[in-house]
C-alpha positions in Angstrom: -39.0 51.2 14.7 -40.0 50.7 11.1 -42.7 48.9 9.3 -41.1 46.5 6.7 -44.5 45.8 5.1 -48.1 46.0 6.3 -48.2 44.3 9.7 -44.5 43.5 10.0 -42.4 45.6 12.3 -38.7 45.7 13.2 -36.8 47.6 16.0 -33.5 47.5 17.8 -32.6 47.9 21.4 -29.3 47.5 23.4 -29.0 44.2 25.1 -28.6 44.6 28.9 -26.1 41.8 29.2 -23.9 42.8 26.3 -20.2 43.1 26.9 -17.5 44.6 24.7 -15.9 41.1 24.3 -19.1 39.7 22.7 -18.9 38.9 18.9 -22.3 40.3 18.4 -23.5 43.9 18.3 -24.9 45.6 21.5 -28.1 46.4 19.6 -30.2 43.4 18.9 -33.3 43.1 16.8 -36.9 42.2 17.7 -39.9 41.9 15.4 -43.7 42.1 15.6 -46.4 40.7 13.3 -49.9 42.1 13.4 -52.7 40.5 11.3 -55.5 42.6 12.8 -56.5 39.8 15.1 -53.3 38.5 16.7 -50.1 40.3 17.6 -46.9 38.3 17.8 -43.7 39.6 19.5 -40.6 37.8 18.4 -37.6 37.8 20.9 -38.9 41.1 22.3 -36.6 43.7 23.9 -37.4 47.3 24.5 -40.9 47.0 22.8 -41.9 50.5 21.5 -44.9 52.1 23.1 -46.8 52.0 19.8 -46.5 48.2 19.7 -47.5 47.8 23.4 -50.6 49.9 22.6 -51.5 47.5 19.8 -50.9 44.5 22.2 -53.6 45.9 24.5 -56.2 45.6 21.7 -55.2 42.2 20.2 -54.8 38.6 21.2 -51.0 38.7 21.8 -48.3 36.2 22.2 -44.5 36.2 22.7 -42.5 33.9 20.4 -38.9 33.1 21.5 -36.6 31.6 18.9 -34.5 30.2 21.7 -35.1 30.0 25.5 -32.1 32.2 26.2 -33.6 34.9 24.1 -36.2 35.6 26.9 -35.1 39.3 27.0 -38.1 41.3 28.1 -40.5 38.3 28.1 -41.0 38.2 31.9 -41.8 41.9 32.1 -44.3 41.6 29.2 -46.0 38.6 30.7 -46.4 40.4 34.0 -47.7 43.5 32.2 -49.9 41.9 29.5 -50.6 38.4 30.7 -49.7 36.9 27.4 -48.5 33.3 26.6 -45.0 32.4 25.6 -44.2 30.1 22.7 -40.7 28.8 23.3 -38.3 25.9 22.8 -37.4 24.2 26.1 -34.2 25.0 27.9 -31.4 22.5 28.2 -31.9 19.9 30.9 -29.0 18.8 33.1 -28.7 15.7 30.9 -28.6 17.8 27.8 -25.7 19.8 29.2 -23.8 16.6 30.3 -24.3 15.0 26.8 -23.4 18.1 24.8 -20.5 19.5 26.8 -19.2 16.6 28.9 -20.2 18.2 32.2 -20.5 16.3 35.4 -23.8 16.0 37.1 -22.6 18.5 39.7 -21.5 21.0 37.1 -24.9 20.6 35.2 -26.9 21.1 38.4 -30.6 21.6 37.6 -29.9 22.4 34.0 -30.1 25.7 32.2 -31.4 28.7 34.2 -33.3 30.0 31.1 -37.0 30.7 31.7 -37.0 29.4 35.3 -39.7 32.0 36.1 -41.9 30.6 33.4 -41.4 26.9 33.5 -40.5 26.1 37.1 -42.1 29.0 39.0 -45.2 29.0 36.7 -45.4 32.7 36.4 -46.9 32.6 33.0 -48.4 30.3 30.3 -45.7 28.4 28.4 -46.4 26.8 25.1 -43.3 24.7 24.3 -42.5 23.8 20.7 -39.8 21.9 18.8 -38.3 21.7 15.3 -40.8 20.1 13.0 -43.8 21.7 14.6 -46.3 24.0 12.9 -47.3 26.7 15.3 -51.0 27.7 15.5 -50.3 31.1 13.9 -49.0 29.5 10.7 -45.3 29.2 11.4 -43.1 26.2 10.6 -40.2 25.4 12.9 -36.8 24.5 11.4 -33.9 23.1 13.3 -31.0 25.5 14.1 -27.5 25.0 15.3 -28.7 23.6 18.6 -31.9 21.5 19.3 -33.5 24.5 21.0 -32.3 27.3 18.8 -34.8 27.6 16.0 -35.5 29.2 12.6 -39.1 30.0 11.9 -40.9 30.3 8.6 -43.9 32.6 8.9 -46.0 32.0 5.8 -48.3 35.0 6.1 -45.4 37.4 5.9 -43.1 35.3 3.7 -40.5 35.8 6.4 -37.8 33.7 8.0 -37.0 34.6 11.6 -33.8 33.3 13.2 -32.4 33.3 16.7 -28.6 32.6 16.9 -28.3 30.2 13.9 -28.4 32.8 11.2 -27.1 36.3 12.0 -25.1 39.2 10.8 -21.9 39.5 12.9 -20.3 42.1 10.7 -19.9 40.1 7.5 -23.5 39.9 6.3 -26.0 37.1 7.0 -24.2 33.8 7.7 -24.6 30.6 9.7 -23.2 31.2 13.1 -20.3 28.8 13.5 -19.1 30.3 16.8 -21.5 28.4 19.0 -21.9 25.1 17.1 -22.3 22.3 19.6 -19.5 19.7 19.6 -19.6 17.3 16.7 -21.9 19.4 14.5 -20.6 21.0 11.3 -21.7 24.1 9.4 -22.7 21.9 6.4 -25.1 19.9 8.6 -26.8 23.1 9.7 -27.0 24.4 6.1 -28.5 21.1 4.9 -31.2 21.3 7.5 -32.1 24.8 6.4 -32.0 24.5 2.6 -35.7 23.5 2.4 -36.3 27.1 3.2 -35.1 27.9 -0.3 -38.0 26.0 -1.7 -40.4 28.5 -0.1 -41.3 32.0 -1.3 -39.0 33.8 1.1 -39.0 37.6 0.8 -37.7 38.7 4.3 -35.0 37.2 6.5 -35.2 38.6 10.0 -32.2 37.7 12.2 -32.3 38.8 15.8 -28.6 39.5 15.6 -28.4 41.9 12.7 -31.1 43.7 10.7 -33.7 42.6 8.2 -32.4 41.3 4.8 -33.7 39.3 1.9 -33.8 36.0 0.0 -30.5 36.6 -1.8 -28.7 36.9 1.6 -30.3 33.6 2.7 -29.2 31.9 -0.5 -25.6 33.1 0.1 -25.6 32.0 3.7 -26.8 28.5 2.9 -24.5 28.0 -0.1 
């Protein structure tokens, strides 16, 4: 774990579902922001004990950049009783529209966050691209409707789920998982307004922290 600047933390942990055939590294990144009143845990996995100790003393929330990045969210909700800000998972209709699945194949939709949204084992706070979250974060659209890129003004930081990542070639738009009919250029165009902001940190959850120059290159 390291402190990138006052109140902004980064750490890595091995993803329990990683396989050697995956295009992404086994170790994935999580981040925490502490403003002395609120602690935010972004896509948390393997939260260090020092951060959990801070969580016990702060108003704390989990922020998922995508519903399938739930990682340790359920355990933390059970342990700390904190709310979860998250985009909503794909519905059965979403899966049929995006991937041409039959109703039988789509079933009840994505299994992401069933414990939170269907079984009500925590407090969900859904959000969508275009929203401004109550802790001062703006939500930008990613390469899927529920994979987001966040601008956290207080830390001058961009936080990305799967849309921007480092898969061994530096920060780039992730073209591996583009949904049918969507191009890299469309995604880049939707994210270029970030370059009008005073970005200092770019924090992908696949790959480590980087900077504005890397973002400019990724969106060129």
